[in-house]
C-alpha positions, 0 to 999 in steps of 0.5 A, a space after each residue: 126790533 130794529 137795532 140801537 140807534 147811533 150818532 152815525 147815519 146810515 145813508 153816508 154813502 155815494 149815490 149807486 148809478 141809476 138809484 135815486 134816493 128817496 127822502 119821506 116826511 112823515 108825520 101824523 101831526 100836522 103844524 110839525 113843519 113837514 113840508 117847510 122844511 120838506 121844502 128846503 131840504 129839496 130847494 137846498 139840494 137843487 142849490 146843490 146840483 142834484 136833479 130833484 122830484 118830489 111828491 106832494 100826498 095831499 091832494 088837499 091841502 098841497 101845500 107842498 106844491 102850494 110853496 113850489 107853485 108860489 116860488 115859479 110864479 114869483 120867479 117868473 114874475 121877477 124874471 129870475 133863474 135860482 135853483 127850482 125842484 119838480 113837483 107833482 101831486 099824486 092824485 092815483 086812486 091805488 098804490 099801484 100807480 104811486 109806485 109807478 109816480 115813483 119809478 117814472 119820476 125816479 127815472 131822472 133825477 138824483 132825490 126824490 122827496 116825498 112829502 106825506 100828510 098828517 095821516 094815516 093812509 095806504 098811500 102814506 105807508 107805501 111813501 115810508 116803507 119806501 124811504 131811504 131816508 126818513 124825515 120825521 119833524 116833532 115839535 118840542 112838546 110832549 103832544 108830538 111825542 105821545 105818537 112816538 112813545 108814551 110816558 109815565 106821569 110822574 118820572 117822564 120815563 117812556 112807557 111803551 111805543 106809540 101808533 106811528 113807531 109801531 107803523 115804521 116798525 111794520 114798515 120797516 119788516 117790510 122794508 128788510 125784503 126791498 134791501 135784500 131784492 133791490 139792493 136799497 140801502 137800511 132806513 135812516 130814520 131822523 127825528 127832527 126837532 123843530 120849534 124849539 126856540 119858546 121851550 121852557 128848559 126843564 121841559 126840554 131836557 125832559 123831552 131830550 131825555 125821552 127822546 134819547 131813550 126812544 131812540 135807543 129801543 126802536 132805532 132813530 137818529 135825532 136832530 135839531 131842525 128849525 126854530 119858530 121863526 116869523 121868516 119861515 110863515 113870512 116866505 110861503 106866499 113868494 116861494 122863497 127860500 132862505 137860501 137864496 141869498 139876495 132876494 130876500 131883502 135885508 136880512 136881521 140876525 134872526 134868520 142869519 141864525 135860521 139859516 145856521 139852523 137849515 145848514 146843520 140840518 143838511 149835514 145831519 141828514 148825511 144823504 149820499 153823495 152824487 155825481 153832479 155836486 157843484 153848487 155851494 149854499 152860502 148859509 152862513 
């Protein structure tokens, strides 16, 4: 097993010259805010001056790609110029095609973001193996936790790993060879607790305890993500994000709190610095 997780992120360093940092969003359960989180992180990095490319690995739903399409359409309609990451849908036939696409995009970007489908397939597994930072959003419930570990119904203590955690373990074993051969960093696995706004306090405490125990056994970090807020669903048709200050109309208190959540999440991911960092995220 990987060593126990610590509060110190593994990715806190500068980008190597000519090497893009790969951020993969993966969870085999839908409805966790995975694509929404991926889009907001991609746009945030673009605002900071990074060159960002992204791959949507779900050619049927292509949620991330549709979000960026909506954004480009809104910018054209309103005559705006806002930081926007590139996004392509992977439609290849084999894993070699995916690796080739990644290398092509990485040649001209600082960060490559991959949005995995909410299922297990060969392409999703390859993406996980390639991750420098692996982000797993989950709802604050034991239904979602069950993908990582199974708990005792009476004590809520973790009994054993579930299939997704085992998949990540296998990916890390393959990744360790890549770390040496390609001088890639060790994978930093971050579990993001999304949609925490309406969870009963006692259940939330039990879940926190189970996550803390599992993090030590498996080797991931846990951070707060995005609460359940209507604003995220409302933004999809326009492709705008909470970062697009001045283009969202009048913001209420809940919107301001949501922006603070996003800023905290970006900081918690502890992504590497890059040479072109010049922007400033006005999220407060």
